[in-house]
Kinemage of the C-alpha trace (Angstrom):
@kinemage 1
@onewidth
@group {chain A} dominant
@subgroup {mainchain}
@vectorlist {calphas} color= white
{ca met a 1} P 122.216 167.525 -38.317
{ca ser a 2} L 120.041 165.651 -40.755
{ca leu a 3} L 117.593 166.454 -43.436
{ca glu a 4} L 114.621 163.987 -43.452
{ca ser a 5} L 110.939 164.936 -44.919
{ca gly a 6} L 111.220 168.235 -43.887
{ca val a 7} L 111.920 167.089 -40.235
{ca val a 8} L 114.709 168.855 -38.836
{ca val a 9} L 116.230 166.436 -35.733
{ca ile a 10} L 119.369 167.838 -33.783
{ca glu a 11} L 121.325 164.812 -31.602
{ca leu a 12} L 123.297 166.573 -29.237
{ca gly a 13} L 124.917 163.163 -27.817
{ca leu a 14} L 125.935 162.170 -24.022
{ca glu a 15} L 129.932 162.276 -24.848
{ca arg a 16} L 130.160 163.526 -21.377
{ca gly a 17} L 127.978 161.916 -19.458
{ca glu a 18} L 124.182 161.485 -18.033
{ca pro a 19} L 123.646 164.507 -16.271
{ca asp a 20} L 122.841 163.559 -11.933
{ca ser a 21} L 119.947 165.431 -11.928
{ca tyr a 22} L 117.991 163.100 -14.165
{ca arg a 23} L 118.861 160.064 -11.765
{ca asn a 24} L 118.520 162.245 -8.788
{ca ser a 25} L 115.813 165.000 -9.225
{ca ser a 26} L 115.519 167.421 -6.307
{ca arg a 27} L 112.174 168.971 -7.659
{ca arg a 28} L 108.669 166.928 -6.803
{ca thr a 29} L 107.280 165.016 -9.467
{ca thr a 30} L 103.383 164.431 -7.795
{ca pro a 31} L 101.866 167.658 -5.312
{ca arg a 32} L 102.369 167.425 -2.024
{ca trp a 33} L 98.786 166.510 -0.997
{ca val a 34} L 98.765 163.421 -3.049
{ca pro a 35} L 100.626 161.000 -0.399
{ca ser a 36} L 97.726 162.524 2.327
{ca met a 37} L 94.789 161.781 0.165
{ca leu a 38} L 95.917 158.816 -0.594
{ca val a 39} L 95.903 157.700 3.066
{ca ala a 40} L 93.126 158.870 4.057
{ca ala a 41} L 91.042 157.133 1.342
{ca leu a 42} L 92.527 153.776 2.397
{ca leu a 43} L 91.034 154.409 6.031
{ca leu a 44} L 87.382 155.145 4.413
{ca val a 45} L 87.634 152.219 3.008
{ca ile a 46} L 88.737 150.154 6.213
{ca leu a 47} L 86.807 152.080 8.406
{ca gly a 48} L 83.210 151.651 5.851
{ca ala a 49} L 84.144 147.894 5.444
{ca ser a 50} L 84.119 146.703 9.271
{ca asp a 51} L 80.672 149.895 10.194
{ca pro a 52} L 78.016 148.600 8.121
{ca pro a 53} L 75.015 150.418 7.418
{ca ala a 54} L 72.567 151.036 10.361
{ca lys a 55} L 69.685 148.758 11.207
{ca ser a 56} L 66.154 150.698 10.616
{ca pro a 57} L 64.184 150.404 14.283
{ca leu a 58} L 61.374 149.115 12.006
{ca ser a 59} L 61.450 146.355 11.226
{ca gln a 60} L 58.731 143.798 9.505
{ca val a 61} L 58.143 140.632 11.419
{ca phe a 62} L 54.908 139.146 9.696
{ca arg a 63} L 51.896 139.629 7.906
{ca leu a 64} L 48.504 138.752 7.662
{ca gln a 65} L 45.774 139.016 5.524
{ca val a 66} L 42.241 139.834 7.635
{ca ala a 67} L 39.308 142.044 5.748
{ca pro a 68} L 38.212 145.260 7.414
{ca gly a 69} L 35.931 143.854 9.754
{ca asp a 70} L 37.737 141.118 11.371
{ca ala a 71} L 38.794 141.724 15.235
{ca tyr a 72} L 42.505 141.565 16.782
{ca thr a 73} L 44.206 141.827 20.037
{ca leu a 74} L 47.726 141.740 21.281
{ca thr a 75} L 47.990 140.033 24.137
{ca ser a 76} L 50.153 140.809 27.202
{ca asp a 77} L 51.871 137.327 27.050
{ca gly a 78} L 53.050 138.056 23.553
{ca thr a 79} L 50.550 136.863 20.959
{ca leu a 80} L 48.242 138.129 18.643
{ca val a 81} L 44.940 136.785 18.465
{ca ala a 82} L 43.086 137.415 15.006
{ca gln a 83} L 39.759 136.575 13.483
{ca thr a 84} L 39.583 135.561 9.915
{ca leu a 85} L 35.878 134.258 8.479
{ca gly a 86} L 35.296 132.760 11.824
{ca gln a 87} L 38.480 131.425 12.593
{ca leu a 88} L 40.510 131.936 15.727
{ca thr a 89} L 44.089 132.159 15.623
{ca ser a 90} L 47.033 132.922 17.759
{ca tyr a 91} L 50.218 133.658 16.751
{ca asp a 92} L 53.332 134.199 18.433
{ca leu a 93} L 54.318 137.976 18.258
{ca ala a 94} L 58.284 137.060 18.236
{ca asn a 95} L 58.059 135.131 14.507
{ca gly a 96} L 54.602 134.877 13.471
{ca gln a 97} L 54.266 131.432 14.031
{ca ile a 98} L 50.777 129.838 14.592
{ca leu a 99} L 50.101 129.041 18.022
{ca trp a 100} L 46.760 127.814 17.485
{ca gln a 101} L 43.677 127.990 15.613
{ca ser a 102} L 39.856 127.255 17.114
{ca ala a 103} L 36.867 127.466 14.729
{ca gln a 104} L 34.460 129.908 15.257
{ca ala a 105} L 30.638 130.124 13.987
{ca ala a 106} L 29.588 133.909 14.500
{ca pro a 107} L 31.934 137.293 13.319
{ca thr a 108} L 33.401 139.206 16.630
{ca tyr a 109} L 33.843 142.525 16.830
{ca arg a 110} L 35.440 142.552 19.960
{ca leu a 111} L 38.012 140.610 21.439
{ca arg a 112} L 38.906 141.387 25.041
{ca gln a 113} L 41.625 139.367 27.312
{ca val a 114} L 41.078 138.584 30.676
{ca glu a 115} L 42.555 136.005 33.594
{ca gly a 116} L 43.707 133.985 30.799
{ca leu a 117} L 40.708 134.230 28.630
{ca val a 118} L 39.846 135.317 25.324
{ca leu a 119} L 36.100 137.455 25.592
{ca met a 120} L 34.363 137.448 22.237
{ca arg a 121} L 31.034 139.444 21.743
{ca pro a 122} L 29.657 138.941 18.138
{ca phe a 123} L 28.199 141.513 16.148
{ca gln a 124} L 24.496 142.138 17.506
{ca ser a 125} L 21.147 141.326 15.070
{ca gly a 126} L 18.007 142.387 15.929
{ca gly a 127} L 16.530 142.503 19.138
{ca arg a 128} L 18.629 139.410 20.877
{ca asp a 129} L 21.663 139.488 22.711
{ca pro a 130} L 23.990 138.139 21.348
{ca gly a 131} L 26.414 136.998 24.496
{ca thr a 132} L 29.854 135.896 25.116
{ca ser a 133} L 31.942 132.902 24.722
{ca ala a 134} L 35.332 132.638 26.056
{ca val a 135} L 38.137 130.656 24.960
{ca ala a 136} L 41.478 129.777 26.590
{ca leu a 137} L 44.079 132.163 25.711
{ca ser a 138} L 46.736 129.284 26.508
{ca asn a 139} L 45.485 126.748 23.539
{ca gly a 140} L 42.145 128.159 22.368
{ca ala a 141} L 40.158 125.476 23.801
{ca ser a 142} L 36.082 126.743 24.801
{ca arg a 143} L 35.838 127.092 27.435
{ca trp a 144} L 32.275 128.624 28.673
{ca glu a 145} L 29.621 131.068 27.302
{ca his a 146} L 26.806 133.629 28.506
{ca asp a 147} L 23.782 134.846 26.802
{ca gly a 148} L 24.569 138.569 28.524
{ca asn a 149} L 27.504 140.939 27.818
{ca val a 150} L 30.042 140.150 30.344
{ca leu a 151} L 32.264 142.563 32.056
{ca thr a 152} L 35.412 143.724 34.276
{ca val a 153} L 36.135 145.089 36.767
{ca pro a 154} L 39.701 146.741 36.993
{ca gly a 155} L 41.741 145.376 40.553
{ca ser a 156} L 39.620 142.548 40.334
{ca pro a 157} L 39.156 139.002 38.734
{ca thr a 158} L 35.483 138.381 39.078
{ca leu a 159} L 33.472 139.043 35.768
{ca leu a 160} L 30.215 140.236 35.815
{ca ala a 161} L 27.894 139.729 33.747
{ca val a 162} L 24.913 142.015 32.755
{ca gln a 163} L 21.657 142.744 30.545
{ca pro a 164} L 22.511 146.474 28.750
{ca val a 165} L 19.843 148.748 28.235
{ca arg a 166} L 19.436 148.917 24.603
{ca ser a 167} L 17.387 152.414 24.491
{ca tyr a 168} L 20.775 154.246 25.973
{ca ala a 169} L 24.143 155.361 24.027
{ca gly a 170} L 27.084 153.345 26.043
{ca ala a 171} L 25.342 150.886 26.947
{ca asn a 172} L 27.319 148.768 28.660
{ca arg a 173} L 27.305 150.328 32.131
{ca arg a 174} L 23.526 151.034 32.116
{ca val a 175} L 21.868 147.660 32.703
{ca glu a 176} L 18.700 146.274 34.253
{ca gly a 177} L 18.018 142.932 35.334
{ca ala a 178} L 19.961 140.868 37.164
{ca ile a 179} L 23.937 140.663 37.793
{ca glu a 180} L 25.562 137.543 37.853
{ca ala a 181} L 29.434 137.611 39.334
{ca leu a 182} L 31.357 134.677 36.767
{ca asp a 183} L 33.646 132.215 37.744
{ca pro a 184} L 36.420 132.957 34.892
{ca phe a 185} L 37.560 129.659 34.704
{ca ser a 186} L 34.483 127.616 34.628
{ca gly a 187} L 32.163 131.001 33.746
{ca asp a 188} L 29.604 129.286 36.444
{ca thr a 189} L 27.743 132.226 38.413
{ca arg a 190} L 29.208 132.871 42.179
{ca trp a 191} L 25.906 135.115 43.407
{ca thr a 192} L 23.041 137.291 41.697
{ca val a 193} L 22.152 140.681 42.435
{ca gln a 194} L 19.207 141.724 41.080
{ca val a 195} L 18.478 145.185 39.693
{ca pro a 196} L 15.057 147.814 40.699
{ca gly a 197} L 14.696 149.247 37.737
{ca thr a 198} L 17.543 150.116 35.794
{ca gly a 199} L 20.805 151.006 37.126
{ca val a 200} L 24.438 152.098 36.483
{ca leu a 201} L 27.429 149.857 37.169
{ca leu a 202} L 30.954 150.562 38.123
{ca gly a 203} L 33.847 149.360 40.142
{ca val a 204} L 35.208 151.150 43.239
{ca pro a 205} L 38.644 150.891 44.786
{ca gly a 206} L 38.249 149.489 47.982
{ca pro a 207} L 40.780 149.459 51.010
{ca ala a 208} L 44.162 148.002 50.170
{ca asp a 209} L 43.503 144.623 51.543
{ca thr a 210} L 39.845 143.836 49.951
{ca gly a 211} L 40.538 144.959 46.010
{ca ser a 212} L 37.866 146.667 44.167
{ca arg a 213} L 33.921 146.730 45.035
{ca met a 214} L 30.845 147.069 42.721
{ca leu a 215} L 29.213 150.594 42.784
{ca leu a 216} L 25.115 150.296 41.489
{ca val a 217} L 23.398 153.396 41.032
{ca asn a 218} L 19.288 152.408 41.016
{ca ser a 219} L 16.702 154.397 39.065
{ca asp a 220} L 15.473 155.296 42.380
{ca arg a 221} L 17.608 157.486 43.642
{ca thr a 222} L 19.717 155.174 46.049
{ca met a 223} L 23.469 153.939 45.556
{ca asp a 224} L 24.594 150.473 46.461
{ca leu a 225} L 28.015 149.293 47.589
{ca his a 226} L 28.613 145.598 47.291
{ca asp a 227} L 31.295 143.083 47.920
{ca leu a 228} L 32.918 141.469 44.529
{ca asp a 229} L 33.544 138.140 46.455
{ca asp a 230} L 30.151 137.154 47.558
{ca gly a 231} L 27.694 140.156 46.315
{ca gln a 232} L 27.375 141.011 49.488
{ca leu a 233} L 25.569 144.725 50.761
{ca leu a 234} L 28.217 146.772 52.300
{ca ala a 235} L 26.197 150.206 52.059
{ca ser a 236} L 23.494 152.495 50.537
{ca glu a 237} L 23.089 155.827 50.348
{ca ser a 238} L 20.049 157.978 48.920
{ca ile a 239} L 21.824 160.687 45.897
{ca pro a 240} L 20.416 163.856 44.405
{ca ala a 241} L 18.266 162.855 41.153
{ca ala a 242} L 20.807 162.645 38.184
{ca asp a 243} L 21.297 161.706 34.262
{ca tyr a 244} L 22.593 158.589 35.615
{ca gly a 245} L 24.814 158.348 32.243
{ca pro a 246} L 27.882 155.675 31.496
{ca gly a 247} L 30.189 159.100 32.949
{ca asn a 248} L 28.090 159.624 35.545
{ca pro a 249} L 28.665 158.817 38.303
{ca ser a 250} L 32.577 158.200 38.328
{ca val a 251} L 35.768 157.639 40.651
{ca ala a 252} L 38.268 159.801 40.793
{ca gly a 253} L 40.702 159.384 43.823
{ca gly a 254} L 39.534 156.696 45.097
{ca val a 255} L 35.843 159.283 45.759
{ca ile a 256} L 33.042 158.662 44.141
{ca leu a 257} L 31.595 161.798 42.484
{ca leu a 258} L 28.087 163.116 40.890
{ca trp a 259} L 27.123 165.530 38.617
{ca his a 260} L 23.662 166.534 39.124
{ca pro a 261} L 21.500 169.611 39.710
{ca gly a 262} L 21.510 171.559 42.188
{ca val a 263} L 19.921 175.080 43.393
{ca ser a 264} L 21.658 177.505 41.349
{ca gly a 265} L 22.870 175.336 39.038
{ca met a 266} L 25.270 171.836 37.963
{ca gln a 267} L 26.861 170.964 41.149
{ca ile a 268} L 29.602 167.941 42.411
{ca ser a 269} L 29.058 165.724 45.146
{ca ala a 270} L 31.626 163.704 46.411
{ca tyr a 271} L 30.850 160.223 48.562
{ca gly a 272} L 33.414 158.067 50.596
{ca pro a 273} L 34.309 154.736 48.829
{ca leu a 274} L 34.372 152.763 51.426
{ca ser a 275} L 30.574 153.422 53.696
{ca leu a 276} L 28.958 155.927 50.534
{ca arg a 277} L 28.742 158.585 53.269
{ca pro a 278} L 28.370 162.211 51.980
{ca leu a 279} L 31.232 164.455 51.583
{ca trp a 280} L 31.260 167.598 50.008
{ca thr a 281} L 29.053 169.394 47.568
{ca arg a 282} L 30.231 172.230 45.161
{ca pro a 283} L 29.180 174.088 41.962
{ca ala a 284} L 30.208 172.182 39.077
{ca tyr a 285} L 31.540 175.368 37.208
{ca arg a 286} L 30.764 174.668 33.425
{ca ala a 287} L 31.695 171.235 33.472
{ca asp a 288} L 29.768 168.430 32.463
{ca val a 289} L 32.222 165.821 32.515
{ca ile a 290} L 34.279 164.055 35.226
{ca lys a 291} L 37.798 162.023 35.305
{ca glu a 292} L 40.560 160.798 37.127
{ca cys a 293} L 43.778 162.942 36.868
{ca gly a 294} L 45.982 160.854 39.166
{ca leu a 295} L 45.478 161.314 42.500
{ca leu a 296} L 42.945 164.550 41.599
{ca ala a 297} L 39.659 164.826 40.097
{ca cys a 298} L 39.430 166.914 36.202
{ca leu a 299} L 36.322 168.539 35.614
{ca val a 300} L 35.927 168.934 31.883
{ca gly a 301} L 33.909 171.468 30.245
{ca asp a 302} L 33.813 173.843 27.193
{ca asp a 303} L 35.341 176.414 29.204
{ca gly a 304} L 38.651 174.547 29.694
{ca val a 305} L 39.654 172.041 32.050
{ca arg a 306} L 40.088 172.181 35.940
{ca ala a 307} L 41.348 170.095 38.703
{ca ile a 308} L 39.872 169.589 42.029
{ca asp a 309} L 40.867 167.457 45.083
{ca pro a 310} L 38.589 164.589 45.352
{ca val a 311} L 38.866 164.473 49.228
{ca thr a 312} L 37.635 168.346 50.055
{ca gly a 313} L 36.562 169.326 46.408
{ca asp a 314} L 39.464 172.410 46.780
{ca pro a 315} L 40.828 173.757 43.304
{ca arg a 316} L 43.977 172.388 42.387
{ca trp a 317} L 44.217 173.952 39.023
{ca tyr a 318} L 43.051 175.616 36.035
{ca arg a 319} L 43.871 175.460 31.696
{ca pro a 320} L 41.166 176.964 29.706
{ca gln a 321} L 43.198 176.107 26.323
{ca trp a 322} L 42.419 172.334 27.148
{ca lys a 323} L 39.399 170.778 26.200
{ca asp a 324} L 39.785 167.157 27.379
{ca ile a 325} L 42.049 164.389 29.343
{ca asp a 326} L 42.915 160.970 29.039
{ca val a 327} L 45.144 158.701 30.583
{ca gln a 328} L 47.366 156.640 27.859
{ca gly a 329} L 49.301 153.680 30.159
{ca thr a 330} L 50.904 155.256 33.281
{ca met a 331} L 50.838 159.162 31.762
{ca thr a 332} L 48.417 161.982 31.301
{ca ile a 333} L 47.326 163.650 27.794
{ca ala a 334} L 45.656 167.003 27.682
{ca tyr a 335} L 43.826 167.736 24.688
{ca ala a 336} L 43.035 171.152 22.674
{ca glu a 337} L 39.797 169.864 21.391
{ca glu a 338} L 37.223 166.792 22.015
{ca ala a 339} L 36.060 165.831 18.898
{ca asp a 340} L 39.026 165.756 16.540
{ca gln a 341} L 41.001 164.256 20.082
{ca lys a 342} L 44.323 166.618 19.206
{ca pro a 343} L 46.641 165.713 21.930
{ca val a 344} L 48.591 168.874 23.389
{ca ala a 345} L 51.221 167.510 25.770
{ca val a 346} L 51.998 164.519 28.309
{ca val a 347} L 51.426 166.326 31.875
{ca asp a 348} L 51.431 166.166 35.524
{ca pro a 349} L 48.003 165.631 36.227
{ca asp a 350} L 49.073 166.510 39.874
{ca thr a 351} L 50.715 170.684 38.711
{ca ala a 352} L 49.141 171.016 34.948
{ca glu a 353} L 52.776 170.852 34.154
{ca val a 354} L 54.012 170.124 30.514
{ca lys a 355} L 56.077 167.219 30.414
{ca val a 356} L 55.911 165.922 26.693
{ca asp a 357} L 55.235 168.021 23.516
{ca leu a 358} L 52.514 165.964 21.503
{ca ala a 359} L 51.314 168.810 18.925
{ca gly a 360} L 50.706 167.046 15.730
{ca trp a 361} L 50.836 163.537 17.293
{ca arg a 362} L 48.788 160.500 18.145
{ca pro a 363} L 49.044 157.853 20.602
{ca val a 364} L 48.686 154.340 19.501
{ca ala a 365} L 46.495 152.370 21.310
{ca gly a 366} L 47.715 149.663 23.586
{ca thr a 367} L 50.918 148.636 25.507
{ca ser a 368} L 55.007 149.669 24.970
{ca ala a 369} L 57.449 148.516 27.126
{ca gly a 370} L 57.870 150.066 30.961
{ca asp a 371} L 55.987 153.964 30.976
{ca ala a 372} L 57.012 154.756 27.039
{ca phe a 373} L 53.975 154.622 24.305
{ca leu a 374} L 54.068 154.956 20.637
{ca val a 375} L 52.290 157.851 18.668
{ca thr a 376} L 51.693 158.528 15.020
{ca arg a 377} L 52.293 161.540 12.447
{ca ala a 378} L 50.820 162.464 9.626
{ca val a 379} L 53.768 164.259 7.048
{ca asp a 380} L 53.739 165.611 3.265
{ca ala a 381} L 50.011 166.378 3.406
{ca gly a 382} L 48.677 162.772 4.893
{ca ala a 383} L 51.235 161.132 2.316
{ca arg a 384} L 52.973 159.222 4.633
{ca ser a 385} L 52.934 158.935 8.572
{ca met a 386} L 56.124 158.736 11.026
{ca val a 387} L 56.129 156.446 14.072
{ca ala a 388} L 57.486 157.883 17.561
{ca val a 389} L 58.107 156.844 21.241
{ca val a 390} L 56.805 158.847 24.304
{ca arg a 391} L 59.061 158.579 27.274
{ca pro a 392} L 58.456 160.147 30.414
{ca asp a 393} L 61.550 161.840 30.288
{ca asp a 394} L 61.926 163.676 27.264
{ca arg a 395} L 60.855 166.714 26.018
{ca gln a 396} L 59.643 165.218 22.588
{ca pro a 397} L 58.676 162.520 20.899
{ca arg a 398} L 61.743 160.403 19.440
{ca pro a 399} L 60.734 159.665 16.093
{ca leu a 400} L 61.491 155.592 15.042
{ca ala a 401} L 60.862 155.299 11.119
{ca asp a 402} L 58.060 156.120 8.705
{ca leu a 403} L 55.051 153.532 8.118
{ca pro a 404} L 54.181 152.606 4.524
{ca ala a 405} L 51.789 154.678 2.285
{ca gly a 406} L 48.425 153.490 3.268
{ca thr a 407} L 48.640 152.283 7.210
{ca gly a 408} L 46.647 152.996 9.912
{ca asp a 409} L 43.989 151.547 12.596
{ca cys a 410} L 47.448 150.174 14.566
{ca glu a 411} L 48.468 148.625 17.786
{ca ser a 412} L 51.284 148.504 20.639
{ca ala a 413} L 52.585 145.813 22.662
{ca pro a 414} L 55.730 145.896 24.358
{ca asn a 415} L 58.635 146.016 21.204
{ca arg a 416} L 55.975 145.318 18.375
{ca leu a 417} L 53.343 147.520 16.570
{ca ala a 418} L 50.684 145.888 14.586
{ca cys a 419} L 49.113 147.855 11.751
{ca arg a 420} L 46.131 147.428 8.574
{ca asn a 421} L 47.350 148.373 5.703
{ca met a 422} L 45.493 149.313 2.395
{ca tyr a 423} L 45.361 145.814 0.714
{ca gly a 424} L 43.878 144.061 3.243
{ca glu a 425} L 46.739 142.612 5.491
{ca leu a 426} L 47.641 143.129 9.006
{ca val a 427} L 51.232 143.901 9.727
{ca val a 428} L 53.549 143.436 12.679
{ca trp a 429} L 56.478 145.159 13.207
{ca ala a 430} L 59.554 144.799 15.797
{ca tyr a 431} L 60.745 147.924 16.978
{ca arg a 432} L 63.486 149.510 18.777
{ca glu a 433} L 63.449 151.924 21.089
{ca gly a 434} L 66.979 153.270 20.739
């Protein structure tokens, strides 16, 4: 033992050897859970390195500068056609590559695609009709111009050039003067039908092997059916006095339906699509609009929506809580309010059975892949919007992603979504439905 600076050190020595426990300790020097934790951590590192983060189902493809009034349309062949400062440009939706450009003098308020053409109708100024121009969708080459408004007929390649009656709202179907059938490729007039006074024009499905026909409801209370290939008059029928407006008459289930005053109130009369032969007349309930619902006719009024068989007039179903009905692609949508267009659900038009709950969602214009369509929904008091896909076999829309703040005025195409943003841009995204 030695004493140094007030510190006592006692040395016992190892004359008898080092204890065995110093070399081979039987006691753990680390907790039992440490090895397992190290193995688990190593597995997480290995798995994390081999599994990258999931890609967003919505990815930007390209964007371009547009003014609020610039028209655009997504075409069925995978292109975006947009007009900016009088110049028409076609973009490849796959990558944003410019396919062609075509100079146009007048700004256009509407672009439509039909029979390989883009139809353009400029803003109307003064009393003169601005006419319609057609360019080739394939290369932007000018095809033809017409001084009237050119309409399409579902189920037929024939284009009809008309002079709208300007004193009526929703003018396109209310016409006067001559109706000219145009060849889509050349713009040449194939035949002409004169309208006695004013009339309402609409397409009517024909037999399976002949395609659509043209129905002209004249102001002298006659209804004429014309062949679209040569303009030949096929049938004519006298009809009751009615408000022949943009939505009256209508066609549902292949039957022509006219809403008109009767002896004891408003009535609906049905006419055969081939001979215009009267089929039946029944009370219109409180409905003032007739729409097509699958193979049925839906009567829309302030007391709800009811469906009838258009061939017999027999009632099929009634939903007082619905205020409107519409079609999106191949699916039928019921609405809670006509003015605000609040969707309720995707429904079966034959039975009124609810298929997909759409409360809070709004359909996006355009098309999608297969039977699906896109919807958007404002969340966080309108601070952001979500986009989702609706499929006929899903009970709820399937969310895809959030849209950037200030995004709206959207249109869809298969696997593409185009929307305007608050920076004056048109943004195109690719989306995956999952």
